[in-house]
SEFIVEX-238379 format. One record per residue (C-alpha): residue in three letters; x, y, z. Coordinates in steps of 0.2 Angstrom, whole numbers, plus 5000, padded with zeros to 4 digits. Each point is the difference from the previous one (the first is absolute). Layout:
% residues N
ALAXYZ ...
//
This chain:
% residues 830
UNK483751345185 UNK499949835008 UNK499449864990 UNK499049865007 UNK500949835003 UNK501750074996 UNK500949865009 UNK499649874986 UNK500750124987 UNK498849934987 UNK499250124988 UNK498549894996 UNK499050035016 UNK500650175005 UNK499350174999 UNK501350144998 UNK499650185003 UNK501050144991 UNK500450175006 UNK500350104983 UNK501350115009 UNK501149865004 UNK501149994985 UNK501650105004 UNK500750035018 UNK500350165009 UNK501749935005 UNK500749915015 UNK500350165009 UNK498250045001 UNK499849835009 UNK499349914984 UNK500449824997 UNK500449994981 UNK499449824999 UNK498250065004 UNK500050094984 UNK499749924983 UNK501450084989 UNK501549975012 UNK499349835004 UNK499949954982 UNK501850074996 UNK500649895014 UNK499149854994 UNK500650024982 UNK501850025006 UNK499949845011 UNK499249904986 UNK501450064987 UNK501449975013 UNK499449835005 UNK499749944982 UNK501750074994 UNK500949915015 UNK499149844995 UNK500550024982 UNK501850025005 UNK499949855012 UNK499249894987 UNK501050054985 UNK501349865002 UNK498549884999 UNK499550084983 UNK498350055007 UNK498950124990 UNK499550165008 UNK498249955001 UNK500549875013 UNK500950135011 UNK498550124998 UNK498749875006 UNK501149945014 UNK500450185006 UNK498150025001 UNK499849845010 UNK501450055011 UNK499250165004 UNK498349935002 UNK499049895013 UNK501149854996 UNK501650075008 UNK500350185006 UNK498150035000 UNK499849875014 UNK500550145011 UNK498550105004 UNK501150165003 UNK500849984983 UNK498449974991 UNK499050145008 UNK501450134999 UNK500749974983 UNK498549924990 UNK498550065010 UNK498349964991 UNK499750194996 UNK501550004989 UNK499449854989 UNK498950104989 UNK501550124995 UNK501249854998 UNK498849904989 UNK499650154989 UNK501850054997 UNK500449814997 UNK498649994987 UNK500650164991 UNK501749924999 UNK499349844994 UNK498950104987 UNK501650074993 UNK501049855001 UNK498749904990 UNK500050144988 UNK501849984997 UNK499949814999 UNK498750034986 UNK501250124991 UNK501449875001 UNK498949864993 UNK500149984982 UNK498449924994 UNK500749974983 UNK501149875008 UNK498449895002 UNK499750014982 UNK501849954996 UNK500249865013 UNK499249874991 UNK499149845006 UNK501449945012 UNK499950155012 UNK498150004999 UNK499949815004 UNK501250025015 UNK499050155007 UNK498449904999 UNK500749845007 UNK500850105014 UNK498350085004 UNK498849854999 UNK500849885012 UNK500450125014 UNK498250074998 UNK499349825002 UNK501149995016 UNK499250165006 UNK498349934996 UNK500349845010 UNK500750105015 UNK498650125000 UNK498849865005 UNK501249955014 UNK500250185007 UNK498250054996 UNK499249875011 UNK500250115016 UNK499750174992 UNK498550105003 UNK498549984988 UNK500150184993 UNK501549954989 UNK499449904985 UNK501049854995 UNK500250064982 UNK500850175005 UNK501149915012 UNK500649884987 UNK500350144988 UNK501150105012 UNK501049855006 UNK500249934982 UNK500650174993 UNK501250025015 UNK500849844997 UNK500150004981 UNK500750174997 UNK501850044995 UNK500750175005 UNK500750074984 UNK501050155008 UNK500849885013 UNK500449874987 UNK500950134990 UNK501150055015 UNK500449825004 UNK500549964982 UNK501150154999 UNK500849965016 UNK500449824994 UNK500650074983 UNK498649904991 UNK499050144993 UNK500849994983 UNK500049824999 UNK498749894991 UNK499349945016 UNK499950185007 UNK499150064985 UNK498849855001 UNK499750035018 UNK499750194998 UNK498849974985 UNK499049875010 UNK500050115016 UNK499350144989 UNK498549904994 UNK499849925017 UNK499950185007 UNK498750064988 UNK498949855003 UNK500250035019 UNK499450184998 UNK498549944991 UNK499649875013 UNK500350125014 UNK498850134993 UNK498749864999 UNK500449945018 UNK499850185007 UNK498450024990 UNK499349845007 UNK500650035018 UNK499250185002 UNK498349944994 UNK499849835007 UNK498150025001 UNK499550074983 UNK500949924985 UNK499350134988 UNK501150145009 UNK501549894997 UNK499649994981 UNK499950195000 UNK501750015008 UNK500849884987 UNK499150094985 UNK500550185006 UNK501849945003 UNK500149934982 UNK499350174994 UNK501350095010 UNK501449904991 UNK499250034983 UNK499950185003 UNK501950005005 UNK500549914985 UNK498950104987 UNK500150175008 UNK501450035012 UNK501449904991 UNK499750114983 UNK500050165011 UNK501749955008 UNK500749954983 UNK499550174994 UNK501050085014 UNK501549894995 UNK499950064982 UNK499950185006 UNK501749995008 UNK501450014988 UNK501249865000 UNK501550035012 UNK499150135011 UNK499349975017 UNK498249985003 UNK499050155005 UNK499750015019 UNK498150024997 UNK499949844991 UNK500949905014 UNK498950085013 UNK498449964989 UNK500649825000 UNK500449995018 UNK498250075004 UNK499349884988 UNK500649865011 UNK499050065015 UNK498550034989 UNK500149824994 UNK500249945018 UNK498550105005 UNK498949944986 UNK500449825002 UNK499750025019 UNK498350084997 UNK499549864988 UNK500449875013 UNK501749924995 UNK501550065009 UNK500850164997 UNK501749924995 UNK499149914985 UNK499750174992 UNK501850065003 UNK500749844993 UNK498950014984 UNK500550184998 UNK501849955001 UNK499849874987 UNK499350114987 UNK501550125000 UNK501049964984 UNK501749935002 UNK501450124997 UNK500850165007 UNK498450055009 UNK500049845011 UNK501850025004 UNK499750185005 UNK498649955012 UNK501049865007 UNK501550115003 UNK498950135009 UNK499049895011 UNK500949835003 UNK501250055014 UNK498750105010 UNK498649874998 UNK500949845002 UNK501350065012 UNK498950105012 UNK498149974997 UNK499949824995 UNK500949925016 UNK498550085009 UNK498849894991 UNK501049845004 UNK500250075018 UNK498150025002 UNK499849824994 UNK501349945013 UNK499150115013 UNK498449914996 UNK500849835001 UNK500049925017 UNK500949845000 UNK499349955016 UNK498349994992 UNK500649854991 UNK499849885015 UNK499949825002 UNK501149864992 UNK498649974987 UNK500150174993 UNK501950004999 UNK499849834991 UNK498850084988 UNK501250144997 UNK501449884996 UNK498949914988 UNK499450154992 UNK501850064997 UNK500549834993 UNK498549974989 UNK499950174992 UNK501949994997 UNK499849834993 UNK498550054990 UNK500950144991 UNK501649894997 UNK499049854994 UNK498950104988 UNK501650094993 UNK501049844999 UNK498649914990 UNK500050144987 UNK501950014999 UNK500149824998 UNK498750014986 UNK501150134992 UNK501649895002 UNK500950115012 UNK501249935013 UNK499249955016 UNK501250115010 UNK499450154990 UNK498249955002 UNK500249985019 UNK500950175001 UNK498750094990 UNK498649925012 UNK501050075015 UNK500150174992 UNK498250004997 UNK499749985018 UNK500650185004 UNK498750095010 UNK499950185004 UNK499050154998 UNK498449934991 UNK499849875013 UNK500250125014 UNK498650114992 UNK498949854998 UNK500249955018 UNK499850185006 UNK498450024990 UNK499449835006 UNK500350055018 UNK499250174998 UNK498449924992 UNK500049875014 UNK500349864988 UNK501549955010 UNK500150005018 UNK501650045010 UNK500649825000 UNK499749974981 UNK500950174997 UNK501549965011 UNK500149834992 UNK500150064983 UNK501250145004 UNK501249875007 UNK499749904984 UNK500550144989 UNK501650045010 UNK500649825001 UNK499649974982 UNK500950154993 UNK501449985013 UNK500549834994 UNK500150034982 UNK501650104998 UNK501149885010 UNK499349854992 UNK500150064982 UNK501850075003 UNK500549825007 UNK499249894987 UNK500050104984 UNK501850054994 UNK499850074982 UNK501950034999 UNK500249815000 UNK499149994983 UNK501050064986 UNK498950004985 UNK501349944988 UNK500450104985 UNK501449984988 UNK500750174996 UNK500750055017 UNK501750064993 UNK500650114986 UNK501149864994 UNK498449894998 UNK498950134993 UNK499549984982 UNK500950134989 UNK498450034990 UNK498850005015 UNK499450145012 UNK501350045013 UNK499250035017 UNK500950115013 UNK499550065017 UNK500950165005 UNK499950055018 UNK500150195004 UNK500350085017 UNK500150184995 UNK499850104984 UNK501950015000 UNK500149824995 UNK499050034984 UNK501150084987 UNK501449875000 UNK498749855000 UNK499150084985 UNK501650014991 UNK500449825004 UNK498349954994 UNK500250104984 UNK501749924997 UNK499249835002 UNK499450014982 UNK498249985000 UNK499549954982 UNK498549944990 UNK500849825002 UNK500350025019 UNK499050135008 UNK500350045019 UNK498650005013 UNK500550105015 UNK499249995017 UNK500550155010 UNK499849975018 UNK500250165012 UNK500549935017 UNK499350105015 UNK500249965018 UNK498449965009 UNK499850125014 UNK498450015010 UNK498849934988 UNK499049845006 UNK500649884987 UNK501349984986 UNK499450034982 UNK500449994982 UNK499350144989 UNK499849984982 UNK500050164991 UNK498950044985 UNK501250074987 UNK499650154989 UNK498950075014 UNK500850165008 UNK499449995018 UNK499450135012 UNK501250115009 UNK501149905010 UNK499349975018 UNK501749975008 UNK501949984996 UNK499949824996 UNK498650024987 UNK501050154993 UNK501549894997 UNK498949864993 UNK499250134987 UNK501850064996 UNK500649834997 UNK498549944990 UNK500150164989 UNK501849974996 UNK499749824995 UNK498450044990 UNK501050144991 UNK501449864996 UNK498649894993 UNK499350134989 UNK501750044993 UNK500549824997 UNK499449874989 UNK499649825006 UNK500050045019 UNK498549985011 UNK500050075018 UNK498949945014 UNK500350115016 UNK499749935017 UNK500350065018 UNK500449875014 UNK499750075018 UNK500749885013 UNK501349995014 UNK501849994993 UNK500249835010 UNK498749924988 UNK500150104985 UNK501049874990 UNK498549895002 UNK499050134990 UNK501350014987 UNK500249814998 UNK498149964999 UNK499850144987 UNK501549934990 UNK499249835002 UNK498350064995 UNK500650104985 UNK501349864995 UNK501450134998 UNK501849954994 UNK500950135009 UNK499850115016 UNK501050165000 UNK500150095017 UNK501150155005 UNK501649985011 UNK499850075018 UNK501350134997 UNK500050154989 UNK501350114993 UNK500450165009 UNK500550164992 UNK501949975002 UNK499849824992 UNK500049905016 UNK498649885005 UNK498950025015 UNK498749895007 UNK498250074997 UNK499049885012 UNK500749845008 UNK498349924998 UNK500250004981 UNK501549895002 UNK499049885010 UNK498750004986 UNK501449964987 UNK500749865010 UNK498349925003 UNK499650014982 UNK501649924995 UNK499649865012 UNK498249974994 UNK499850064982 UNK499149894988 UNK501050074985 UNK501650094996 UNK500450165010 UNK501050154995 UNK500650125014 UNK500450174992 UNK501450115007 UNK499350174993 UNK501450124995 UNK498950074985 UNK500049944983 UNK500650134988 UNK499250034982 UNK498350064998 UNK498749864995 UNK498950144993 UNK501050004984 UNK499549894986 UNK500249825005 UNK501549974989 UNK501050155008 UNK500049935017 UNK501949985004 UNK500449895014 UNK501649905003 UNK499649855010 UNK501349885007 UNK499649825006 UNK501449925011 UNK499949814999 UNK500949895013 UNK498949854997 UNK498549925009 UNK498150024998 UNK499950185006 UNK501350054987 UNK499149914986 UNK498450105005 UNK501050165000 UNK500649964983 UNK498349954994 UNK499450185005 UNK501550084991 UNK499649904985 UNK498250064999 UNK500650185002 UNK501349994986 UNK498649974988 UNK499650185002 UNK500850104986 UNK500650135012 UNK500949895013 UNK501849944999 UNK500449855011 UNK501749955007 UNK500149825007 UNK501549975010 UNK500349825005 UNK501249965014 UNK500949844998 UNK501249935014 UNK501850014995 UNK501349865003 UNK500450065018 UNK498150005005 UNK499549865012 UNK498649884994 UNK498350095002 UNK499049935014 UNK498249995006 UNK499850085016 UNK498649935011 UNK499550175007 UNK498749925012 UNK499649875012 UNK499449864990 UNK498749945013 UNK499350185003 UNK498249984994 UNK499950194996 UNK501449984987 UNK499849954982 UNK501649904997 UNK500949964984 UNK501149854994 UNK500850064984 UNK501149914989 UNK501450124996 UNK500549924983 UNK498150004995 UNK499950195004 UNK501650044990 UNK499349904986 UNK498350105000 UNK501050165001 UNK501149954985 UNK498449954990 UNK499150165004 UNK501550114996 UNK500349914984 UNK498250024994 UNK500150185004 UNK501650034990 UNK499449904985 UNK498350094999 UNK500950175002 UNK501649984991 UNK499750134987 UNK499350145011 UNK501250145002 UNK499150075016 UNK500449845009 UNK501849985007 UNK500549845008 UNK501649985010 UNK500749875011 UNK501150055015 UNK501249885008 UNK500250045018 UNK500749905015 UNK499250085015 UNK498850145007 UNK501350144998 UNK500349974981 UNK498149994998 UNK499750175008 UNK501450074990 UNK499249934984 UNK498350075004 UNK500750175003 UNK500650014982 UNK498250004995 UNK499650135013 UNK499550174992 UNK499549954983 UNK498449915004 UNK498250055007 UNK499549835007 UNK500849855007 UNK499049845000 UNK500749875012 UNK499449835007 UNK499949995019 UNK501049844999 UNK499249935015 UNK500549825006 UNK501750004990 UNK501750055006 UNK501250034986 UNK501950045001 UNK499650154989 UNK499150085015 UNK501049935014 UNK500250125014 UNK498750124994 UNK498649935010 UNK501050035017 UNK499750184999 UNK498350014992 UNK498850135007 UNK498449934992 UNK500149814997 UNK498350004992 UNK500950084984 UNK501349864999 UNK501950035000 UNK500150104983 UNK498350095002 UNK500650065017 UNK501650074993 UNK499150094986 UNK498850075012 UNK501350075012 UNK500350185002 UNK501850004994 UNK499649914984 UNK499250074984 UNK499050155005 UNK499050024984 UNK499649824995 UNK498449925006 UNK500049825005 UNK498749864997 UNK500449855011 UNK499049854994 UNK499549845009 UNK499349864989 UNK498549905006 UNK500749835001 UNK498649885003 UNK500549854989 UNK501449954989 UNK500050084982 UNK500049824992 UNK498649935011 UNK498150014998 UNK499150145008 UNK498250015006 UNK499050114989 UNK498250075002 UNK499449864990 UNK500949865010 UNK499850065018 UNK500149825007 UNK501850015003 UNK500350005019 UNK500550185005 UNK501149955015 UNK501049884988 UNK500250144988 UNK500750125012 UNK501149895010 UNK500949924985 UNK501250144996 UNK500050185007 UNK501550105006 UNK500150065018 UNK499150175000 UNK500350055018 UNK498849985014 UNK498250004995 UNK499450155010 UNK500950155008 UNK499150095014 
//
């Protein structure tokens, strides 16, 4: 059992003898020590690795560190650098005889993880990326590669002659120039940049970079293993190329045939899944036998699997087990091999600092040169360069292979592992600090309904929490009068709380494709919602639906909604109220977090927002369009939010089946002069403040109402009344007269204005985010059958002033925002 030279715990110069019976123990009662047997020892090692890495993930989360950093640090912690310094710990928990089992399991995990990475990669993206991403990828590889070449000469001088200079150059160059695609995806998702322009560019460039790195790695391994005979290296490269060709020409069509054999909507045959999973191991075996690394085969096998439901099924089945349990083993093994003490002497640490700095600078420099050429802002180029510095799996594989092939010694290996950890670790905090996409509002004109062209497309983003929200929203969209002149484009966003998954994400659904059976409740709800809206689209003319799902924590969900609204240039966001109606007509809160989302959205939205208090909207929209019978009431008190509410009512009343009542409330003789209420501390930087000229507001109200009345003077379905009221009580009494005869109230939120007409109403308001009138209409003791839509107008600039358009982006954004925006409450609620 005893190995020779166990004290040093190094596997290179040690012979280990195995007893085939020592797999499982007879139990402690028989006097056996479980740690002398390979299975109990392996289970303990795996548990320690997973627990250590999970604790580090938790500790480093506030610093926005990707999981890779925690996993490598966990390995270093358990290895000879920290805990392994104790001979007792090293020989008891990580004895040499266990290394073979650990390495084997780690490589199996690695095999399947790289298969999954291949499955997730969409190579068609490379074809679509265009020259910009290609240029960034190439520039981001060339300069760091040259850095690696220069350093290989410095580090190689004191290395044994058996390592050829060329091979050493190749390994160091590849290790410094790669970008880890899977790690980058996680970082971008964490920073909410994955759907931004810079995120898409970074992902495309990393994809190209990754594929190049694999090719270089295959060549490097071929050269390393056959340093004497170059002919053998040539055979390795040729047979690898033959393997890739075989996969493309034979295996891919076979898998496509399997997909075609499975009827749409049904789950895949277990036999097919099993066949594919076995294929991963066969590919690994073949490439290992050829002379490249086994992971190369698994990666290529993953790449040839067509995108679609099969890929999703495979990821669902494997992801948690592989990346949660087996993959940390690989990083831990890398950490266990890393002895920081091997990096000794000031000169070596100086070299380390220089390597980190120069390879970082090389990638950033290369990227900035390309982005400057493409006239992108300097901050974006710098951010992109930083993101391209992400290291992770591929680099660790390169280093491990290099160490196994004796290309890298302990010192070089430890040096490069530290480089990888430091470079990946600094990216998230720096990018989060310097790059704030929320500061950059891409200016677009039609941010409100009032400013939308009557003969242009209306873009609406509707947010859905549960399928229960769907019917009323569909009826409201139907009532919004989509027509040939003004079609409606609806982005349906299903909001799902992030639980357990590594990173937040936005899923764009491909419409008209019925999916596989739902894998979980969330997906079942998404399918239900998508199906309902697709059904609506098919039965309506001039409506287009784009379903999406946002999975993120409730605290930052409004960021997803805002960035999507910004990206899609929508004029109105509709989101459900956080309370829903009970059977007896009362209102009960569904989830307090929904309220937080609504408050944050009102404070940060880049366009108008409507909060829908859903009490059902009677009348079936499935009748012919002209038979829809809804009675809509707009309550108009004055101010921008009320004008926006009237704009929506005006659009609705063009629908032949909608009758509209506009009730304008005018202050009577006894009413005090209407005042502007500074609802926030003017100096609070989080507040967006307003200085409104009251007479100017009244003038705008009068102009808009007169325009509305003139254009609709002969329409019998439109009733306009003016109510003279002196105080809040009279206002409520007047609203009650409308009570039962309507299906939908549309009111402005009335934020920033205190009018004598609503005096006293705000003192008792339960939900200030609805405004004084909205809160009354939504309360349990009010109309039990009428839904309410409370609208807040996006108020970036004065209506009579110029506005930045996509064609004139030179207007300074800060000036645009600070000039005139009503107080919208604190920026973020936790």
